[in-house]
C-alpha distance (Angstrom), angle and dihedral (degrees) to the residues before:
residue distance angle dihedral
M1 . . .
A2 3.79 . .
T3 3.75 116.0 .
R4 3.78 123.1 -136.6
E5 3.81 89.5 -103.0
E6 3.81 92.2 51.5
L7 3.80 91.1 48.0
S8 3.85 91.9 47.2
A9 3.81 91.9 48.2
F10 3.79 91.8 47.8
L11 3.82 93.1 49.8
A12 3.82 92.5 46.4
G13 3.81 90.4 49.6
V14 3.78 95.7 47.9
E15 3.79 100.1 39.9
R16 3.81 99.0 89.0
R17 3.80 94.0 45.0
A18 3.78 92.4 46.3
F19 3.80 91.3 49.7
K20 3.83 91.3 50.8
Q21 3.81 90.7 48.4
A22 3.83 93.5 49.4
S23 3.80 90.9 42.3
F24 3.79 91.8 54.4
A25 3.80 90.7 46.9
V26 3.80 99.7 48.7
R27 3.83 100.7 23.7
D28 3.79 91.3 -139.9
D29 3.82 119.6 101.2
D30 3.81 94.7 -157.1
A31 3.79 93.8 49.9
A32 3.85 89.2 44.4
M33 3.80 90.8 54.8
D34 3.81 90.4 49.5
I35 3.79 90.7 50.2
V36 3.82 92.8 49.7
Q37 3.81 92.7 47.5
E38 3.84 91.2 47.8
A39 3.86 89.6 50.6
M40 3.79 92.0 47.3
F41 3.81 92.5 49.7
K42 3.79 92.1 48.5
L43 3.80 92.4 49.6
A44 3.83 92.3 48.6
E45 3.80 93.7 43.9
N46 3.79 100.4 43.8
Y47 3.81 106.7 26.7
G48 3.82 110.0 13.0
A49 3.78 96.9 97.4
S50 3.77 99.1 25.5
R51 3.85 103.1 53.5
P52 3.77 133.7 59.7
A53 3.78 117.8 -106.9
A54 3.80 90.6 -112.0
E55 3.83 91.5 65.0
L56 3.79 95.8 50.0
P57 3.85 97.3 86.5
L58 3.81 94.2 56.3
L59 3.79 93.3 41.8
F60 3.80 91.8 49.6
T61 3.82 92.6 48.1
R62 3.79 91.6 53.6
I63 3.83 92.2 44.6
L64 3.81 90.3 49.9
Q65 3.82 91.2 49.8
N66 3.80 91.3 49.4
A67 3.81 91.7 48.1
T68 3.85 89.8 51.6
H69 3.82 90.4 49.4
D70 3.81 90.0 49.0
H71 3.81 89.7 52.1
F72 3.80 91.0 54.9
R73 3.81 91.7 46.9
R74 3.80 90.8 53.0
L75 3.77 90.6 49.1
K76 3.77 91.4 50.5
V77 3.78 93.1 51.0
R78 3.83 92.8 46.8
S79 3.76 91.5 47.5
T80 3.79 92.3 50.3
W81 3.78 93.5 51.7
I82 3.82 94.8 42.9
T83 3.82 91.2 49.8
L84 3.78 92.1 45.6
F85 3.80 95.0 49.9
S86 3.76 95.5 41.0
A87 3.78 90.1 54.4
L88 3.82 90.6 51.4
T89 3.79 96.4 50.8
P90 3.80 112.6 93.8
A91 3.82 111.3 -120.1
N92 3.79 94.6 -128.5
D93 3.84 99.4 45.1
E94 3.79 115.5 62.3
D95 3.80 93.6 174.4
A96 3.82 94.1 56.7
D97 3.81 117.4 118.6
P98 3.79 108.6 -127.9
L99 3.81 91.1 -152.4
E100 3.83 89.3 63.9
T101 3.79 90.8 59.3
L102 3.78 96.1 44.0
E103 3.77 116.4 109.7
A104 3.78 125.0 -165.1
L105 3.79 112.1 -94.7
T106 3.77 117.8 -124.4
G107 3.80 109.3 -99.2
T108 3.81 95.3 25.8
E109 3.78 125.5 115.8
K110 3.83 92.0 -106.8
A111 3.78 91.5 55.3
E112 3.79 95.3 46.4
S113 3.76 121.2 110.6
A114 3.80 120.2 -123.5
L115 3.81 88.9 -106.3
D116 3.85 90.8 55.1
K117 3.78 91.8 48.9
A118 3.79 93.5 48.9
S119 3.83 91.3 47.8
R120 3.80 91.6 49.4
N121 3.81 91.6 48.2
Q122 3.82 90.0 51.5
V123 3.78 91.8 51.1
V124 3.78 91.7 49.8
A125 3.83 91.1 49.1
I126 3.84 90.1 50.8
I127 3.84 91.5 49.6
E128 3.81 90.0 49.3
E129 3.81 90.5 51.0
E130 3.79 92.4 50.7
V131 3.77 92.4 46.7
A132 3.83 89.3 52.8
R133 3.85 89.2 52.9
L134 3.78 93.5 57.7
P135 3.84 117.1 103.7
R136 3.79 111.2 -91.0
R137 3.85 98.3 -105.3
Q138 3.80 92.7 45.2
R139 3.80 91.6 47.9
E140 3.82 91.3 48.1
A141 3.77 93.1 49.4
F142 3.77 93.6 45.4
L143 3.80 94.0 49.3
L144 3.78 94.7 45.8
R145 3.81 93.5 47.0
Y146 3.76 102.9 39.3
W147 3.80 107.0 21.8
E148 3.80 100.1 32.2
D149 3.85 90.3 35.7
L150 3.81 95.3 -135.2
D151 3.77 118.0 157.6
V152 3.81 122.1 -118.8
A153 3.80 94.7 -94.7
E154 3.77 93.9 48.4
T155 3.81 90.9 47.4
A156 3.84 90.9 49.2
T157 3.81 90.3 51.5
S158 3.74 92.8 47.2
M159 3.82 92.6 48.4
G160 3.79 95.0 40.5
C161 3.76 94.9 -125.4
S162 3.84 138.9 102.8
E163 3.80 124.3 -77.4
G164 3.81 89.3 -115.3
S165 3.79 89.4 57.6
V166 3.82 91.0 51.3
K167 3.83 90.4 51.9
T168 3.82 90.8 48.3
H169 3.81 93.2 48.7
C170 3.79 92.3 46.5
S171 3.81 92.9 48.1
R172 3.75 92.7 49.4
A173 3.81 92.1 46.3
T174 3.81 93.9 50.5
H175 3.83 92.1 47.4
A176 3.83 91.5 47.3
L177 3.82 91.9 47.2
A178 3.83 92.6 46.9
K179 3.81 90.9 50.1
A180 3.82 92.8 47.0
L181 3.77 94.0 47.6
R182 3.82 92.6 47.6
A183 3.80 88.4 51.2
R184 3.79 88.5 54.7
G185 3.80 92.4 49.8
I186 3.81 98.3 -102.6
T187 3.77 115.1 132.6
P188 3.80 129.9 170.0
């Protein structure tokens, strides 16, 4: 396991390169510094004492990439809401609350009729029943891959099996679910 000195030396040695990488990715030095600091904290907190020093470079690279992706996700969400609310605010009334002028969009949950909501809830309950009926390994693979959004390698690690087994379990689960749902009258 990496000692504090090894971890400190690694972080000091990688700091400049990580900052350059993040800076090129986000084109904002302040955001890049935040990303690098977040990645360094996560490495130190989660892996510093539990992994050998030889594994730190790969772990840090992955953590830095994930932190950069998280930055872009946050920007996208903020941009969406700012754009939405700025479009709703009347140009002549700065004190207007944009939520007061917002109407439910067709096809959204707020615009659904009670019948649509009840029908959707029934379909969800049927899907949950059918997922519960899957064999344990198929259910586990299906939930990790499609509901937890893990990739094949992460799912294989979590399940303690090969990537090929994960693919087989997921394929069998999706085919079984599709067949069961069609038998109950539910089609895409």
